[in-house]
C-alpha positions in Angstrom: -1.5 -3.5 30.7 -4.7 -3.8 32.6 -6.5 -1.1 30.7 -5.6 -0.5 27.1 -8.3 2.0 26.5 -7.4 5.5 25.3 -9.6 8.0 27.1 -8.1 11.2 25.7 -10.5 11.7 22.8 -13.5 11.5 25.1 -11.9 13.5 27.9 -9.7 16.0 26.1 -7.6 18.7 27.8 -9.6 22.0 28.1 -9.2 24.2 25.1 -8.4 27.8 25.8 -11.4 30.1 25.7 -11.8 32.5 22.8 -12.9 36.0 23.5 -15.7 35.5 21.1 -17.1 32.4 19.3 -15.4 31.7 16.0 -18.1 31.5 13.2 -16.0 28.8 11.5 -16.8 26.4 14.4 -20.2 25.7 12.9 -18.4 23.8 10.1 -17.5 21.1 12.7 -20.8 21.1 14.6 -22.8 17.8 14.8 -25.3 19.0 17.3 -29.1 18.5 16.8 -28.9 15.1 15.2 -30.9 12.3 16.9 -29.7 8.7 16.8 -32.4 8.0 14.2 -31.2 10.9 12.0 -27.6 9.7 12.4 -28.6 6.1 11.4 -30.5 7.5 8.3 -27.5 9.6 7.3 -25.2 6.6 7.8 -27.4 4.4 5.6 -27.8 7.1 3.0 -24.1 7.8 3.1 -23.4 4.1 2.6 -25.6 4.0 -0.5 -23.8 7.0 -2.0 -20.4 5.6 -1.0 -21.3 2.3 -2.8 -22.4 4.1 -6.0 -19.3 6.3 -6.1 -17.1 3.4 -5.3 -18.5 1.3 -8.2 -17.7 4.2 -10.5 -14.2 4.6 -9.1 -13.5 0.9 -9.3 -14.6 0.9 -13.0 -12.3 3.9 -13.7 -9.4 2.3 -11.9 -9.9 -1.1 -13.5 -10.0 0.5 -16.9 -6.8 2.4 -16.3 -5.2 -0.7 -14.8 -6.1 -2.8 -17.8 -4.7 -0.2 -20.2 -1.5 0.5 -18.2 -0.8 -3.2 -17.6 -0.6 -3.7 -21.4 1.6 -0.6 -21.9 3.9 -1.0 -18.8 5.3 -4.6 -18.4 5.8 -6.3 -15.0 9.5 -5.6 -14.8 9.0 -1.8 -15.4 6.0 -1.6 -13.1 8.0 -3.4 -10.5 10.2 -0.3 -10.1 7.2 1.6 -8.8 6.0 -1.4 -6.8 9.3 -1.5 -4.8 9.1 2.2 -4.0 5.4 2.3 -3.0 5.5 0.3 0.3 7.7 3.0 1.9 5.5 5.8 0.5 2.4 4.1 1.9 4.0 3.7 5.3 5.0 7.4 5.1 1.4 8.3 4.4 0.2 6.4 7.5 2.8 8.1 9.6 2.1 11.6 8.3 -1.6 11.4 9.0 -0.8 10.4 12.6 -4.5 9.4 13.0 -5.4 13.0 13.7 -8.1 13.1 11.0 -9.8 10.2 12.8 -9.8 12.3 16.0 -11.8 15.0 14.2 -14.5 12.5 13.4 -14.5 10.7 16.8 -14.4 13.7 19.3 -17.7 15.0 20.5 -16.7 18.7 20.1 -14.3 20.2 17.6 -13.5 23.8 16.9 -11.8 25.6 14.1 -8.7 26.3 16.3 -8.3 22.7 17.2 -8.8 21.5 13.6 -6.3 24.1 12.4 -3.7 22.9 15.0 -4.2 19.3 13.9 -3.9 20.3 10.2 -0.5 22.0 10.7 0.7 19.1 12.8 -0.1 16.8 9.9 1.7 19.1 7.4 4.8 19.3 9.6 4.9 15.5 10.0 4.5 15.1 6.2 7.4 17.4 5.5 9.7 15.6 7.9 8.8 12.2 6.4 9.3 13.5 2.9 12.8 14.8 3.9 13.6 11.4 5.4 12.5 9.5 2.3 14.5 11.8 0.0 17.6 11.2 2.1 17.1 7.5 2.1 16.6 7.0 -1.7 20.2 5.8 -2.3 19.9 3.2 0.5 16.6 1.9 -0.8 18.0 1.6 -4.3 21.0 -0.3 -2.9 18.8 -2.6 -0.8 16.9 -3.7 -3.9 19.9 -3.6 -6.3 17.7 -1.4 -8.6 19.1 2.1 -9.2 15.8 3.2 -10.9 13.9 2.9 -7.6 15.7 6.0 -6.1 14.3 8.7 -8.4 10.8 7.1 -8.3 10.8 7.1 -4.5 11.9 10.7 -4.5 9.1 11.7 -6.8 6.5 9.7 -5.0 7.4 11.4 -1.7 5.4 14.4 -2.9 2.2 12.4 -2.6 2.8 12.2 1.2 2.4 15.9 1.5 -0.9 15.9 -0.4 -2.2 12.9 1.5 -1.6 14.6 4.8 -3.8 17.6 3.8 -6.3 15.3 2.2 -6.9 13.3 5.4 -7.8 16.4 7.3 -10.2 17.7 4.7 -11.8 14.3 4.3 -12.4 14.2 8.0 -14.1 17.5 8.0 -16.6 16.6 5.3 -17.2 13.2 7.0 -17.9 14.9 10.3 -20.4 17.1 8.5 -21.9 13.8 7.1 -21.9 15.3 3.6 -21.3 12.0 1.9 -22.6 12.9 -1.5 -20.3 15.9 -1.9 -17.3 13.9 -0.6 -17.9 11.0 -3.1 -18.5 13.4 -6.0 -15.1 15.0 -5.4 -13.2 11.7 -5.1 -14.9 10.4 -8.3 -13.8 13.4 -10.3 -10.3 13.3 -9.0 -10.1 9.6 -9.8 -11.2 10.1 -13.4 -8.8 13.0 -14.0 -5.8 11.2 -12.5 -6.5 8.0 -14.4 -6.9 10.0 -17.7 -3.5 11.6 -17.2 -1.8 8.3 -16.3 -3.3 6.5 -19.3 -2.3 9.3 -21.7 1.2 9.4 -20.3 1.6 5.6 -20.6 0.3 5.7 -24.2 3.0 8.2 -25.1 5.7 6.0 -23.7 6.2 7.4 -20.1 6.5 3.9 -18.8 6.3 3.6 -15.0 6.3 7.4 -14.6 2.7 7.3 -15.7 1.9 5.4 -12.6 3.9 7.8 -10.5 1.9 10.7 -11.9 -1.4 9.0 -11.0 -0.2 8.4 -7.5 0.6 12.1 -7.0 -2.3 13.7 -8.9 -5.1 11.8 -7.1 -4.5 13.2 -3.6 -3.6 16.7 -5.0 -6.9 17.0 -7.0 -8.9 15.6 -4.1 -7.5 18.1 -1.7 -8.5 20.9 -4.0 -12.0 19.6 -4.5 -12.6 19.1 -0.8 -11.3 22.5 0.1 -14.0 24.0 -2.2 -16.7 21.6 -1.0 -16.2 22.0 2.8 -15.7 25.8 2.8 -13.0 25.3 5.4 -9.6 27.0 5.1 -6.8 26.6 7.6 -5.5 29.7 9.4 -1.9 30.5 10.0 -0.1 27.9 12.2 -1.0 28.5 15.9 1.8 30.0 18.1 0.1 29.6 21.5 1.3 26.8 23.6 -2.1 26.4 25.1 -3.5 25.4 21.7 -1.0 22.6 21.4 -1.8 21.4 24.9 -5.5 21.4 23.9 -4.7 19.2 20.9 -2.6 16.8 23.1 -5.5 14.4 23.6 -6.2 14.1 19.9 -2.5 13.7 19.2 -2.2 10.8 21.8 -5.3 9.2 20.3 -3.9 9.7 16.8 -0.6 8.1 17.8 -2.2 4.7 18.5 -4.2 5.0 15.2 -1.0 5.8 13.4 0.8 2.9 15.0 -2.0 0.5 14.0 -2.2 1.8 10.4 1.6 1.8 9.9 1.9 -1.8 11.2 -1.0 -2.9 9.0 0.7 -1.2 6.0 4.0 -3.0 6.8 2.1 -6.3 7.0 0.5 -5.7 3.6 3.8 -4.5 2.0 6.0 -7.4 3.2 5.2 -9.6 0.2 6.3 -6.9 -2.3 9.5 -6.2 -0.4 10.3 -9.9 -0.2 9.6 -10.3 -3.9 11.8 -7.4 -4.8 14.6 -8.4 -2.5 14.7 -12.1 -3.0 13.3 -12.6 -6.5 13.2 -9.8 -9.1 11.6 -6.5 -10.2 9.1 -8.5 -12.3 8.2 -10.6 -9.2 7.7 -7.4 -7.1 5.4 -6.0 -9.8 3.4 -9.2 -10.0 3.0 -9.5 -6.2 2.1 -5.8 -5.8 -0.6 -6.2 -8.5 -2.0 -9.3 -6.8 -1.9 -7.5 -3.4 -3.7 -4.4 -4.6 -6.3 -6.3 -6.6 -7.1 -8.5 -3.6 -7.3 -5.5 -1.3 -9.9 -3.7 -3.6 -13.0 -4.8 -1.7 -11.5 -3.6 1.6 -9.6 -0.5 0.3 -12.3 0.8 -2.0 -15.7 -0.4 -0.7 -14.8 -0.9 2.9 -13.0 2.4 3.4 -15.7 4.2 1.6 -18.3 2.7 3.8 -16.3 3.6 6.9 -16.9 7.2 6.0 -20.6 6.6 6.4 -20.7 4.3 9.4 -17.8 5.5 11.6 -19.3 8.9 12.5 -22.6 7.1 13.5 -20.7 4.6 15.6 -18.8 7.4 17.3 -22.0 9.2 18.2 -23.6 6.0 19.5 -20.6 5.0 21.6 -22.3 6.2 24.9 -25.4 4.1 24.3 -24.5 0.4 24.4 -27.7 -0.9 23.0 -27.7 1.6 20.1 -24.0 0.8 19.4 -24.6 -2.9 19.3 -27.6 -2.5 17.0 -25.8 -0.2 14.6 -22.7 -2.4 14.5 -24.7 -5.6 13.7 -26.5 -3.7 10.9 -23.2 -2.5 9.6 -21.5 -6.0 9.8 -24.4 -7.7 8.0 -24.6 -5.1 5.2 -20.9 -4.8 4.6 -20.4 -8.6 4.6 -23.2 -8.9 2.1 -21.5 -6.4 -0.2 -17.8 -7.4 0.3 -18.0 -11.2 0.6 -19.1 -11.9 -3.0 -16.1 -9.9 -4.2 -13.8 -12.0 -2.0 -15.4 -15.2 -3.4 -14.9 -13.9 -6.9 -11.2 -13.2 -6.2 -10.6 -16.6 -4.7 -12.4 -18.7 -7.2 -11.7 -16.7 -10.4 -8.3 -15.2 -9.8 -6.8 -16.6 -13.0 -9.7 -15.3 -15.1 -9.5 -11.8 -13.5 -5.8 -11.7 -14.4 -6.4 -12.9 -18.0 -9.1 -10.4 -18.6 -7.8 -7.4 -16.7 -4.0 -7.6 -17.1 -3.3 -9.9 -20.0 -1.0 -12.9 -20.6 2.2 -11.2 -19.5 0.9 -11.0 -15.9 0.1 -14.7 -15.5 2.2 -15.0 -12.4 -0.3 -12.7 -10.6 -3.0 -15.5 -10.7 -1.8 -17.7 -7.8 -0.8 -14.7 -5.7 -4.3 -13.1 -6.2 -6.1 -16.3 -5.4 -4.4 -16.8 -2.0 -4.6 -13.2 -1.0 -8.3 -13.3 -1.8 -8.7 -15.0 1.6 -8.0 -11.6 3.1 -11.1 -10.2 1.4 -13.2 -13.0 3.0 -12.1 -11.9 6.5 -12.2 -8.2 5.8 -15.9 -7.5 6.9 -15.1 -8.7 10.4 -11.6 -7.2 10.9 -12.7 -3.9 9.3 -15.8 -3.4 11.3 -14.2 -4.4 14.6 -11.5 -1.9 13.9 -14.1 0.8 13.4 -15.9 -0.3 16.6 -12.7 0.0 18.7 -11.9 3.4 17.1 -15.4 4.7 17.9 -15.2 3.7 21.5 -11.7 5.1 22.0 -10.1 1.7 22.5 -7.3 2.4 20.1 -4.6 0.9 22.3 -6.3 -2.4 21.7 -6.2 -1.7 17.9 -2.5 -1.0 18.1 -1.8 -4.1 20.2 -3.7 -6.2 17.7 -1.7 -4.8 14.8 1.6 -5.6 16.5 0.6 -9.3 17.1 -0.8 -9.5 13.5 2.5 -8.3 12.0 4.5 -10.8 14.0 2.2 -13.7 13.0 2.0 -12.8 9.3 5.6 -11.7 9.0 6.9 -15.0 10.6 4.7 -17.1 8.2 5.9 -15.2 5.1 9.5 -15.4 6.1 9.3 -19.1 6.7 7.8 -19.7 3.2 9.9 -17.2 1.2 12.2 -20.0 -0.1 9.2 -21.8 -1.6 8.3 -19.1 -4.1 6.0 -16.2 -4.7 2.7 -18.2 -4.4 3.8 -19.7 -1.1 4.4 -16.3 0.4 0.9 -15.2 -0.6 -0.6 -18.4 0.8 1.2 -17.8 4.1 -0.3 -14.3 4.3 -3.8 -15.2 3.2 -4.2 -18.3 5.5 -2.7 -16.6 8.5 -4.9 -13.5 8.1 -8.1 -15.6 7.7 -7.4 -18.1 10.5 -5.6 -15.9 13.1 -6.4 -12.2 12.6 -10.1 -12.6 12.8 -10.1 -14.4 16.1 -7.5 -11.9 17.4 -9.8 -9.0 16.5 -12.7 -10.6 18.4 -10.5 -11.1 21.5 -9.6 -7.4 21.6 -13.1 -6.2 20.7 -14.5 -8.2 23.6 -12.3 -6.1 26.0 -12.6 -2.8 24.3 -16.2 -2.4 23.1 -19.7 -3.1 24.4 -20.4 -5.5 21.5 -22.1 -8.9 22.0 -19.2 -11.0 20.8 -21.1 -14.2 20.5 -23.7 -12.5 18.2 -20.8 -11.2 16.1 -19.2 -14.7 15.9 -22.5 -16.2 14.8 -23.0 -13.7 12.1 -19.4 -14.0 10.9 -19.7 -17.8 10.9 -22.8 -17.6 8.7 -20.9 -15.3 6.3 -17.9 -17.6 6.1 -20.2 -20.7 5.6 -22.0 -19.0 2.7 -18.7 -17.9 1.1 -17.2 -21.4 1.4 -20.2 -23.1 -0.1 -20.3 -20.6 -3.0 -16.5 -21.2 -3.7 -17.1 -24.9 -3.7 -20.0 -24.6 -6.2 -18.0 -22.3 -8.5 -15.0 -24.6 -8.6 -17.2 -27.6 -9.3 -18.9 -25.8 -12.2 -15.6 -24.6 -13.5 -14.3 -28.2 -13.5 -17.0 -29.4 -15.9 -17.9 -26.3 -17.9 -15.2 -24.3 -19.6 -15.5 -21.7 -22.4 -12.8 -20.8 -24.9 -12.9 -17.1 -23.8 -11.7 -16.0 -20.3 -14.3 -13.2 -20.3 -17.1 -15.7 -20.8 -15.8 -17.9 -18.0 -15.5 -14.9 -15.7 -19.1 -13.9 -16.5 -20.2 -17.4 -15.6 -18.4 -17.3 -12.3 -19.9 -13.9 -11.5 -23.4 -15.1 -12.4 -23.1 -18.1 -10.1 -21.8 -15.9 -7.2 -24.6 -13.4 -7.8 -27.3 -16.1 -7.8 -25.9 -17.6 -4.6 -25.8 -14.3 -2.7 -29.2 -13.3 -4.1 -30.6 -16.5 -2.7 -28.9 -15.9 0.6 -30.4 -12.4 0.8 -33.9 -13.8 0.2 -33.5 -16.5 2.8 -31.9 -14.4 5.6 -34.6 -12.4 7.5 -32.4 -9.5 8.5 -31.2 -9.0 4.9 -34.8 -9.2 3.6 -35.6 -6.5 6.2 -32.7 -4.3 5.0 -33.8 -4.7 1.4 -37.4 -3.7 2.3 -36.3 -0.7 4.2 -34.1 0.4 1.4 -36.9 0.1 -1.2 -39.3 2.0 1.1 -36.7 4.8 1.5 -36.2 5.1 -2.2 -40.0 5.2 -2.8 -40.4 8.0 -0.2 -37.5 9.9 -1.8 -39.0 9.5 -5.3 -42.4 10.7 -3.9 -40.9 13.7 -2.2 -39.3 14.8 -5.5 -42.5 14.2 -7.6 -44.1 17.4 -8.7 -47.5 15.9 -7.8 -46.4 15.2 -4.2 
């Protein structure tokens, strides 16, 4: 295990020559962009991603608030117990091939088409396996209702496999505005259907419908936006040989993603198996709410930054500069949300979910620690992906699963909050340093500079949490919404002060204002 790098994406097997160039290849071309242009597009894409993500989070929070009051924890727990297997199936079906489309220097229509049909074939196999396993899963939980829900949710795996390929195409084109517009529209439509179904008594089937509709509608929108259509499945063996490098690269991405998903899902599985359906529903709600900063904002920003990191992988200085800019900006955006979750979990639950979900509060507070470490672990994962060091990423996920899984198993007898505490503390104290160790071996990053920046981010987060908890101890309103607004105001003021003090963040803000003024001037009719 001397060299864990995965060279295949950067040195792929030769693709068979076409008798004539395929005009569809231009849909995958990234030629002609300088590093400055890539950086500008990444920054602009990040801005669009943030705007779209705020809208999507507002839509989702609204639908969660309504559905939580229409579908009680015990009923929601039926879906919660089925979703971990579905999410693992989604990770397996994607096989990391979409990431290979973004990361590889050259991609053709024939190669993308081969990877598309590989994803679809994997998705169909996984759907069949899940359908066959539904009786066993229902028996494992002792909940017969889980079987039909799992069977229905398996359909979302098929749509997610197709979605991953189309999303990779539009990200490679660096058309971030179109991508975010499609996902926002799909989110609104899926949420509207789910809320309507829950209102008319569909119970947990409303949540099932939302899980299926979102990827289906997004695939349709991205197919229109990209202009790319898959051809018939390739029959030539040479094409499959040409895709072998991407498939090998995707295998390590898949292993990492699957193990991370297992790690995230362990708490829900333990709750459903050891405690009850209501406990599974409560833990799943806490886990998904705590993962919002990473899942919504972080993953949206990866679509903007990862293509730029991949293009800069050959230039160490440019790579380090782009990474540090990315870490600083993402931490400034995500850390306040993590602080809000840790210090105001009970208020979030009271406002968003209502009194019947009070058990979610302690779970959410402990799992909020994951959000504080997310800027580091997320960005280091992108750095290792961009440089092709995906074997490091997979090794890190294996060790992370063993650490977190052992901690959760040892605390399961202490209750739901103890399981969440084991996950949150292990992730914050062990997974961050583990990521730094692997990134030091697999990327050209200046690890000491990364440590210093992360240390500053954690220090600011810790000080802000201490201030919030102190104020909450002496100033309490009769309304949870007012308390939550106060907490948000304190956090906002702290991070605004940090942004004014920190020279790099001041520079970022000035550059953003200059760019917005230039764009406004360019659009002015007098310009």
